C-alpha positions as CSV (number, residue, x, y, z in Angstrom):
1,M,4.7,-9.1,2.6
2,G,2.6,-7.4,5.2
3,E,2.1,-10.5,7.3
4,V,4.1,-12.1,10.3
5,V,4.2,-15.8,9.9
6,E,4.2,-18.1,13.0
7,V,5.7,-21.5,12.4
8,K,4.5,-24.2,14.9
9,S,7.0,-26.9,15.7
10,N,6.5,-30.4,17.4
11,A,5.5,-30.7,21.0
12,G,8.1,-29.6,23.4
13,T,9.8,-27.3,20.9
14,P,9.4,-23.6,21.3
15,A,7.6,-21.7,18.3
16,A,9.8,-19.8,15.9
17,V,8.7,-16.5,14.5
18,A,9.7,-15.5,11.0
19,A,9.1,-11.9,9.7
20,P,9.3,-11.6,6.0
21,P,12.1,-9.7,4.5
22,F,11.3,-6.4,2.6
23,Q,12.9,-3.9,0.4
24,L,12.5,-0.2,1.5
25,H,10.9,1.8,-1.2
26,S,8.8,4.1,1.1
27,P,9.7,7.8,0.9
28,S,8.5,8.5,4.4
29,M,10.4,6.4,7.0
30,S,10.0,9.2,9.6
31,R,6.4,8.1,10.1
32,S,7.4,4.5,10.8
33,P,6.8,3.0,14.2
34,L,10.3,1.5,13.8
35,I,11.6,4.9,15.0
36,G,10.9,5.5,18.6
37,G,10.0,1.9,19.4
38,G,6.2,2.6,19.5
39,G,3.6,0.7,17.7
40,H,0.8,-1.9,18.0
41,K,1.5,-4.9,20.2
42,S,1.5,-8.1,18.3
43,P,-0.4,-11.1,19.9
44,L,2.7,-13.2,18.8
45,T,5.1,-11.5,21.1
46,G,3.7,-13.1,24.2
47,R,4.7,-16.6,22.9
48,I,8.4,-16.0,22.6
49,L,10.2,-18.4,24.9
50,T,13.8,-17.6,24.3
51,P,16.1,-15.7,26.7
52,L,16.0,-12.8,24.2
53,A,12.3,-12.5,24.6
54,S,12.2,-8.9,25.7
55,P,14.2,-7.4,22.8
56,M,12.5,-9.7,20.4
57,K,9.2,-8.5,21.7
58,K,10.1,-4.9,20.9
59,A,11.5,-5.6,17.6
60,I,8.6,-7.9,16.5
61,A,5.9,-5.5,17.8
62,S,7.5,-2.6,16.0
63,M,7.9,-4.3,12.8
64,H,4.3,-5.8,13.0
65,G,2.9,-2.2,13.6
66,F,4.8,-0.8,10.8
67,L,3.7,-3.5,8.4
68,E,0.2,-3.0,9.5
69,E,0.4,0.7,8.8
70,V,2.1,0.5,5.4
71,G,1.1,-3.1,4.3
72,H,2.9,-3.5,1.1
73,L,5.4,-0.7,0.7
74,T,4.8,1.8,-2.1
75,K,7.4,1.4,-4.8
76,L,8.4,4.8,-6.2
77,D,10.6,5.6,-9.0
78,P,13.3,8.0,-7.6
79,Q,12.9,10.3,-10.7
80,D,9.2,10.9,-10.0
81,A,10.5,13.5,-7.3
82,W,11.9,15.5,-10.2
83,L,9.0,15.6,-12.4
84,P,6.1,18.2,-12.2
85,I,3.2,15.7,-11.8
86,T,4.6,13.8,-8.9
87,E,7.1,16.4,-7.5
88,S,4.7,17.0,-4.7
89,R,2.6,14.3,-3.0
90,D,0.8,16.4,-0.5
91,G,-2.6,16.4,-2.4
92,N,-6.0,15.5,-0.7
93,A,-9.6,15.2,-1.5
94,Y,-10.1,18.9,-1.9
95,Y,-7.3,19.2,-4.5
96,S,-8.8,16.1,-6.3
97,A,-12.2,17.9,-6.5
98,F,-10.6,21.2,-7.7
99,H,-8.6,19.4,-10.5
100,S,-11.4,17.2,-11.5
101,L,-13.8,20.2,-11.9
102,S,-11.2,22.1,-13.8
103,S,-10.6,19.3,-16.2
104,G,-14.0,17.9,-16.5
105,I,-16.0,21.0,-17.2
106,G,-15.4,23.7,-19.7
107,V,-16.2,25.2,-23.0
108,Q,-16.9,21.8,-24.5
109,A,-20.1,21.6,-22.4
110,L,-21.5,24.7,-24.5
111,V,-21.8,22.7,-27.6
112,L,-24.0,20.0,-25.9
113,P,-27.3,21.3,-27.3
114,L,-26.0,20.7,-30.8
115,A,-26.2,16.9,-30.1
116,F,-29.9,17.3,-29.2
117,T,-30.7,18.9,-32.6
118,T,-30.0,15.6,-34.2
119,L,-31.0,13.2,-31.4
120,G,-34.1,15.0,-30.1
121,W,-35.4,15.2,-26.5
122,I,-35.7,11.5,-25.6
123,W,-32.6,10.1,-27.2
124,G,-30.6,13.2,-26.3
125,M,-31.3,12.8,-22.7
126,L,-30.9,9.0,-22.7
127,C,-27.5,9.1,-24.5
128,L,-26.3,11.9,-22.2
129,S,-27.4,10.0,-19.1
130,L,-25.8,6.7,-20.2
131,A,-22.5,8.5,-21.2
132,F,-22.4,10.2,-17.9
133,G,-22.8,6.9,-16.0
134,W,-20.4,5.0,-18.2
135,Q,-17.6,7.5,-17.8
136,L,-18.1,7.6,-14.1
137,Y,-17.7,3.9,-13.9
138,T,-14.5,4.0,-15.9
139,L,-13.2,6.8,-13.6
140,W,-13.7,4.4,-10.7
141,L,-11.8,1.6,-12.5
142,L,-8.8,4.0,-13.2
143,I,-8.8,5.1,-9.5
144,Q,-8.8,1.5,-8.3
145,L,-6.1,0.6,-10.7
146,H,-3.6,3.4,-9.7
147,E,-1.8,1.2,-7.2
148,S,-1.0,-2.4,-8.0
149,E,-0.9,-5.2,-5.4
150,T,2.8,-5.1,-5.4
151,G,2.8,-1.4,-4.4
152,T,3.7,0.1,-7.7
153,R,2.0,3.5,-8.4
154,Y,0.8,4.2,-12.0
155,S,0.7,8.1,-11.9
156,R,0.4,8.4,-15.6
157,Y,-2.1,7.0,-18.0
158,L,0.5,5.8,-20.5
159,R,2.4,3.8,-17.7
160,L,-0.8,2.0,-16.7
161,S,-1.5,1.2,-20.3
162,M,2.0,-0.3,-20.7
163,A,1.5,-2.3,-17.5
164,A,-1.8,-3.7,-18.7
165,F,-1.1,-4.3,-22.4
166,G,2.6,-4.6,-22.6
167,E,5.1,-1.9,-23.6
168,K,4.8,-1.9,-27.2
169,L,1.0,-2.3,-27.4
170,G,0.4,0.0,-24.5
171,K,2.3,2.8,-26.1
172,L,0.7,2.2,-29.4
173,L,-2.9,2.4,-28.0
174,A,-2.4,5.2,-25.5
175,L,0.4,7.5,-26.5
176,F,-1.3,9.3,-29.4
177,P,-4.8,9.7,-27.8
178,T,-3.3,11.0,-24.5
179,M,-0.8,13.5,-26.1
180,Y,-3.7,14.5,-28.5
181,L,-6.0,15.2,-25.6
182,S,-3.3,17.1,-23.9
183,G,-1.9,19.1,-26.7
184,G,-5.1,19.3,-28.9
185,T,-7.1,20.5,-25.9
186,C,-4.5,23.3,-25.3
187,V,-4.7,24.4,-29.0
188,T,-8.5,24.6,-28.8
189,L,-8.2,26.6,-25.5
190,V,-5.9,29.1,-27.3
191,I,-8.4,29.5,-30.1
192,I,-11.5,29.9,-27.8
193,G,-9.7,31.8,-25.1
194,G,-8.2,34.3,-27.6
195,G,-11.4,34.6,-29.5
196,T,-13.4,35.2,-26.4
197,M,-10.8,37.8,-25.2
198,K,-11.5,39.6,-28.5
199,M,-15.3,39.4,-27.9
200,F,-14.9,40.7,-24.3
201,F,-13.0,43.8,-25.5
202,Q,-15.7,44.4,-28.2
203,I,-18.5,44.1,-25.6
204,V,-16.9,46.3,-23.0
205,C,-15.0,48.9,-25.1
206,E,-16.9,48.6,-28.4
207,V,-13.7,48.9,-30.2
208,N,-11.2,46.3,-31.5
209,P,-7.7,47.5,-31.5
210,L,-6.0,44.0,-32.0
211,T,-6.3,41.3,-34.6
212,T,-7.4,37.8,-33.7
213,I,-3.8,36.5,-34.0
214,E,-2.7,39.2,-31.6
215,W,-5.4,38.1,-29.1
216,Y,-4.0,34.6,-29.5
217,V,-0.6,36.0,-28.5
218,V,-2.1,37.7,-25.4
219,F,-3.8,34.5,-24.3
220,T,-0.7,32.3,-24.9
221,C,1.6,34.7,-23.1
222,S,-0.8,34.8,-20.1
223,A,-1.1,31.0,-20.0
224,V,2.8,30.6,-20.2
225,V,3.2,32.9,-17.3
226,I,0.8,31.0,-15.1
227,A,2.5,27.8,-16.2
228,Q,5.7,28.7,-14.4
229,L,4.0,27.3,-11.3
230,P,6.3,24.2,-10.6
231,N,3.9,21.2,-10.2
232,L,0.6,19.9,-10.3
233,N,-0.2,20.5,-6.6
234,S,0.9,24.1,-7.0
235,I,-1.9,24.8,-9.4
236,A,-4.7,23.6,-7.1
237,G,-5.6,27.2,-6.5
238,V,-5.7,27.9,-10.3
239,S,-7.9,24.9,-10.8
240,L,-10.3,26.1,-8.2
241,V,-10.7,29.5,-9.8
242,G,-11.1,27.8,-13.1
243,A,-13.8,25.5,-11.7
244,I,-15.7,28.4,-10.0
245,S,-15.7,30.4,-13.3
246,A,-16.9,27.3,-15.3
247,I,-19.7,26.7,-12.9
248,T,-20.7,30.3,-13.0
249,Y,-20.7,30.9,-16.7
250,C,-22.5,27.7,-17.4
251,T,-25.4,28.6,-15.0
252,V,-25.5,32.2,-16.2
253,I,-25.7,31.2,-19.8
254,W,-28.5,28.6,-19.4
255,V,-30.4,30.8,-17.0
256,A,-30.3,33.9,-19.2
257,S,-31.2,31.8,-22.3
258,V,-34.3,30.1,-20.5
259,T,-35.6,33.3,-19.0
260,K,-35.6,35.2,-22.3
261,D,-38.3,34.9,-25.0
262,R,-37.4,32.2,-27.5
263,P,-36.4,33.5,-30.9
264,N,-38.8,33.2,-33.8
265,G,-38.6,30.0,-35.8
266,V,-37.6,27.8,-33.0
267,S,-38.1,24.1,-34.0
268,Y,-37.4,20.8,-32.3
269,E,-37.7,18.7,-35.4
270,P,-34.4,17.0,-36.6
271,A,-32.5,19.2,-38.8
272,E,-32.7,18.6,-42.6
273,L,-29.7,17.0,-44.0
274,K,-28.1,17.5,-47.4
275,P,-28.0,15.1,-49.1
276,A,-31.0,13.5,-47.4
277,S,-30.4,9.8,-47.1
278,D,-30.2,7.1,-44.4
279,V,-26.4,7.2,-44.4
280,A,-26.5,11.0,-43.9
281,R,-28.9,10.4,-41.0
282,L,-26.7,7.8,-39.5
283,C,-23.6,9.9,-39.8
284,A,-25.4,12.9,-38.1
285,V,-26.4,10.6,-35.2
286,L,-22.9,9.5,-34.8
287,N,-21.5,13.0,-35.0
288,A,-24.0,13.9,-32.2
289,L,-22.7,11.0,-30.1
290,G,-19.2,12.3,-30.7
291,I,-20.2,15.7,-29.3
292,I,-21.5,14.0,-26.1
293,A,-18.4,12.0,-25.8
294,F,-16.2,15.2,-26.3
295,A,-18.1,16.7,-23.3
296,F,-16.7,14.1,-20.9
297,R,-13.0,14.6,-20.8
298,G,-10.3,14.4,-18.2
299,H,-9.8,10.7,-17.9
300,N,-6.3,11.1,-19.3
301,L,-5.6,13.2,-16.1
302,V,-7.1,11.2,-13.3
303,L,-4.1,9.0,-12.6
304,E,-1.9,12.2,-12.6
305,I,-4.2,13.9,-10.1
306,Q,-4.1,10.7,-7.8
307,G,-0.4,10.6,-8.2
308,T,0.0,13.7,-6.1
309,M,-1.4,12.2,-3.0
310,P,0.4,10.3,-0.3
311,S,-0.6,6.6,-0.1
312,S,-0.3,3.5,2.1
313,A,-2.3,0.3,2.6
314,K,-4.0,1.8,5.7
315,H,-4.7,5.1,3.9
316,P,-4.8,4.4,0.2
317,A,-4.9,7.3,-2.2
318,R,-7.9,5.9,-3.9
319,K,-10.3,6.9,-0.9
320,P,-9.7,10.7,-0.9
321,M,-9.4,10.6,-4.7
322,W,-12.8,9.0,-5.1
323,R,-14.4,11.3,-2.5
324,G,-13.2,14.3,-4.5
325,V,-14.3,12.9,-7.9
326,K,-17.8,12.1,-6.6
327,F,-18.3,15.7,-5.5
328,A,-16.8,17.1,-8.7
329,Y,-19.0,15.1,-11.0
330,F,-22.1,15.7,-8.9
331,V,-21.4,19.4,-9.6
332,I,-20.5,18.7,-13.3
333,A,-23.9,16.9,-13.7
334,L,-25.6,20.0,-12.2
335,C,-24.1,22.1,-14.9
336,L,-24.2,19.8,-18.0
337,F,-27.8,18.6,-17.9
338,P,-29.4,21.9,-17.4
339,L,-27.1,23.4,-20.0
340,A,-27.9,20.8,-22.6
341,V,-31.7,20.7,-22.0
342,G,-32.1,24.5,-21.3
343,G,-30.1,25.3,-24.4
344,Y,-32.1,23.1,-26.6
345,W,-35.4,24.4,-25.3
346,A,-34.4,28.0,-25.7
347,Y,-32.9,27.8,-29.2
348,G,-33.9,24.4,-30.8
349,N,-32.5,23.9,-34.3
350,L,-31.4,27.5,-34.4
351,I,-28.2,26.8,-32.4
352,K,-25.2,26.3,-34.7
353,D,-22.0,26.8,-32.9
354,G,-22.6,26.9,-29.1
355,M,-24.6,28.4,-26.3
356,F,-22.6,31.5,-25.7
357,E,-22.7,32.4,-29.5
358,A,-26.4,31.7,-29.5
359,L,-27.0,34.0,-26.5
360,Y,-25.0,36.8,-28.0
361,K,-26.6,36.3,-31.5
362,Y,-30.3,36.1,-30.4
363,H,-30.3,38.1,-27.0
364,G,-27.3,40.4,-27.5
365,Q,-29.6,43.6,-27.7
366,D,-31.9,42.7,-24.7
367,T,-29.1,41.3,-22.4
368,S,-27.1,43.6,-20.2
369,R,-23.6,44.3,-21.3
370,I,-22.4,43.5,-17.8
371,I,-23.8,40.0,-18.1
372,L,-22.3,39.4,-21.6
373,G,-18.9,41.0,-20.6
374,S,-18.6,39.0,-17.3
375,T,-19.6,35.8,-18.9
376,S,-16.9,36.2,-21.6
377,L,-14.4,37.1,-19.0
378,L,-15.2,34.0,-16.9
379,I,-14.8,31.8,-20.1
380,V,-11.3,33.3,-20.6
381,I,-10.3,32.6,-16.9
382,N,-11.5,29.0,-17.2
383,C,-9.7,28.5,-20.5
384,L,-6.5,29.9,-18.8
385,S,-6.8,27.6,-15.8
386,S,-7.8,24.4,-17.9
387,F,-4.7,25.1,-20.1
388,Q,-2.5,24.6,-17.0
389,I,-3.8,21.1,-16.1
390,Y,-4.1,19.8,-19.6
391,A,-0.5,21.1,-20.4
392,M,1.0,19.4,-17.3
393,P,1.3,15.9,-19.0
394,A,3.2,17.6,-21.9
395,F,5.5,19.4,-19.4
396,D,6.1,16.2,-17.6
397,N,7.0,14.4,-20.8
398,L,9.4,17.1,-22.0
399,E,11.2,17.1,-18.6
400,F,11.3,13.3,-18.5
401,R,13.3,13.3,-21.8
402,Y,15.9,15.5,-20.1
403,I,16.0,13.7,-16.8
404,S,16.3,10.3,-18.6
405,S,19.4,11.4,-20.4
406,R,21.1,13.4,-17.7
407,N,19.9,11.7,-14.5
408,K,19.4,14.9,-12.6
409,P,16.5,17.3,-12.1
410,C,15.7,20.0,-14.7
411,P,17.0,23.3,-13.8
412,W,14.5,26.1,-13.3
413,W,15.7,28.1,-16.4
414,L,15.3,24.9,-18.7
415,R,11.9,24.2,-17.1
416,S,10.8,27.6,-17.9
417,G,12.2,27.5,-21.4
418,L,10.4,24.1,-22.2
419,R,7.1,25.6,-21.0
420,A,7.6,28.6,-23.2
421,F,8.5,26.3,-26.1
422,F,5.3,24.4,-25.7
423,G,3.2,27.7,-25.5
424,C,4.8,28.8,-28.8
425,L,4.2,25.4,-30.4
426,V,0.5,25.4,-29.4
427,F,0.1,29.1,-30.5
428,F,1.5,28.2,-33.9
429,I,-0.9,25.2,-34.4
430,A,-3.9,27.5,-33.3
431,V,-3.0,30.0,-36.0
432,A,-2.3,27.3,-38.5
433,L,-5.6,25.3,-37.8
434,P,-8.1,27.9,-36.4
435,F,-11.1,25.6,-37.4
436,L,-10.0,22.8,-34.9
437,P,-13.0,23.6,-32.5
438,S,-15.3,22.7,-35.3
439,L,-14.1,19.2,-35.2
440,A,-15.8,18.4,-31.9
441,G,-17.4,15.2,-33.2
442,L,-14.2,13.9,-34.6
443,I,-12.1,14.8,-31.6
444,G,-14.7,13.0,-29.3
445,G,-14.4,9.8,-31.6
446,V,-10.6,9.7,-31.3
447,A,-10.6,10.3,-27.5
448,L,-13.4,8.0,-26.8
449,P,-11.4,4.8,-26.0
450,V,-9.4,6.6,-23.4
451,T,-12.5,7.5,-21.5
452,F,-14.9,4.6,-22.3
453,A,-13.0,1.5,-23.5
454,Y,-9.4,1.2,-22.4
455,P,-10.2,1.2,-18.5
456,C,-12.3,-1.7,-18.9
457,F,-9.6,-3.8,-20.7
458,M,-7.1,-2.6,-18.2
459,W,-9.2,-3.9,-15.4
460,I,-9.5,-7.3,-17.0
461,Q,-5.8,-7.4,-17.7
462,I,-4.6,-6.3,-14.3
463,K,-7.3,-7.6,-11.8
464,R,-7.9,-10.8,-13.7
465,P,-11.7,-11.2,-12.7
466,K,-13.2,-14.7,-12.7
467,K,-14.0,-15.6,-16.3
468,Y,-17.6,-15.5,-17.4
469,S,-18.6,-13.7,-14.1
470,S,-20.7,-10.6,-14.2
471,V,-17.8,-8.2,-13.9
472,W,-15.9,-10.0,-16.7
473,Y,-18.9,-9.7,-19.0
474,L,-19.5,-6.1,-18.0
475,N,-16.0,-4.9,-18.7
476,W,-15.6,-6.9,-22.0
477,G,-18.9,-5.6,-23.1
478,L,-18.4,-2.0,-22.3
479,G,-14.8,-2.2,-23.7
480,C,-15.8,-3.7,-27.1
481,L,-18.8,-1.3,-27.3
482,G,-16.4,1.6,-26.7
483,I,-14.0,0.5,-29.5
484,V,-16.9,0.0,-31.9
485,L,-18.4,3.3,-31.1
486,S,-15.0,5.1,-31.6
487,V,-14.6,3.6,-35.1
488,L,-18.1,4.7,-36.0
489,L,-17.9,8.0,-34.6
490,V,-14.7,8.9,-36.4
491,T,-16.1,7.4,-39.6
492,G,-19.4,9.5,-39.2
493,A,-17.5,12.6,-38.4
494,V,-15.2,12.4,-41.4
495,W,-18.3,11.5,-43.7
496,S,-20.1,14.6,-42.3
497,I,-17.2,16.9,-42.9
498,V,-16.7,15.7,-46.5
499,T,-20.4,15.8,-47.5
500,M,-21.7,18.8,-45.4
501,G,-18.5,20.8,-45.5
502,I,-16.5,22.8,-43.0
503,K,-15.1,26.3,-43.2
504,I,-11.3,25.4,-43.5
505,H,-9.0,28.4,-43.5
506,F,-5.4,27.7,-42.7
507,F,-3.5,30.5,-41.1
508,K,-6.6,32.8,-41.2
509,P,-8.2,33.0,-37.8
510,Q,-11.5,34.7,-37.9
């Protein structure tokens, strides 16, 4: 579509120039060289031998310059301009870095040392490093797949899945995991954020005037108020604040843990399992791998973040998106690896819940209340900011239902009501299932294909690499390994829960 074709005739006959027809799908004609008559001169314009050479020169030069700038014209769904994810397309590499940091690092990183208690030093570091490289590769695949060769932009993970695997199979594979990652993460954030609010008040004021459920209400109301920001680009500042808070509390926690004396009884031997058997050992290893997989989240949001950017063939969105992601994951690596290694070195097998709980339990008396209070406050801020970006796909889906039936944008009062409804639903689930954060291994297993497997299969289905080439083998191998690991992790997590037990208390937040 982006070429000008010269058709040469027989000798003595002037050449004819044919410009391909195109359909206008671009939202920004104002930047087109067609307006104003400027643009790059085509080398073909000097060969026009008709009496209309001068007007034809200008028209062909203008069209050629426009097609060089835009290439294939981006095809946009008109309804995208009414939805919160794609309402604004003014994003850039900075916004990409802010959102990627906010979605990619958080409280799930604080449980990484738990995986080392089962895997040990060598296997723990090896598995963490391999998982980091693997998920960074699948992130690159998703960024490259965001725009098809026909110009269609896939600004939602579910739509890319449907384009790759077909409508029915794509929905079957991606709908539940992506909605589970969105809604389930928000529920976990309410539980952790509300509980940390309670801890912060206890540290600072040494009293506890509210119950745990009431703290959940405070957190949910705060999150819903911030959620009134209209679209994904508008919460870039919120994501920046959340990213800074996450980096700060991760650093403070591992530095404070390493600089203190290690508690008595620290051991690096694998924890004893009950019942002690090869099956129990295998399931414990799988559960540890699930915890590592759970630490790498955010793949269900990468297409949505990239969808907020302007794009053309000359300036595709994948370039600033990849720059932002590279910076974000460099920072994430600087947080995750010291946290995992330092936490395991400081507490060994004594760590049971997470890094902050271990710091509070073993060093609460010899650590400044300012440090403990500031760290808990930073965790709350990060939970509030992460809630916004993980809830955005759910907001987008709720508004899509209305727009599809009414064919008009969602009014402000209905948008606010839908987001308040989502907050109430998440709060109810948090109260009903307050033990959800204890299922980190199971959640990691369920979400693993979204991060590690599906992008590889999508690349094969859409890009069609040469059969039996290195790229073909790589993606088939990683994709199949991801599916097998997902099944094993879910099985191992369920077996561990059944045999080792878990404190299940419905409607009784602790």
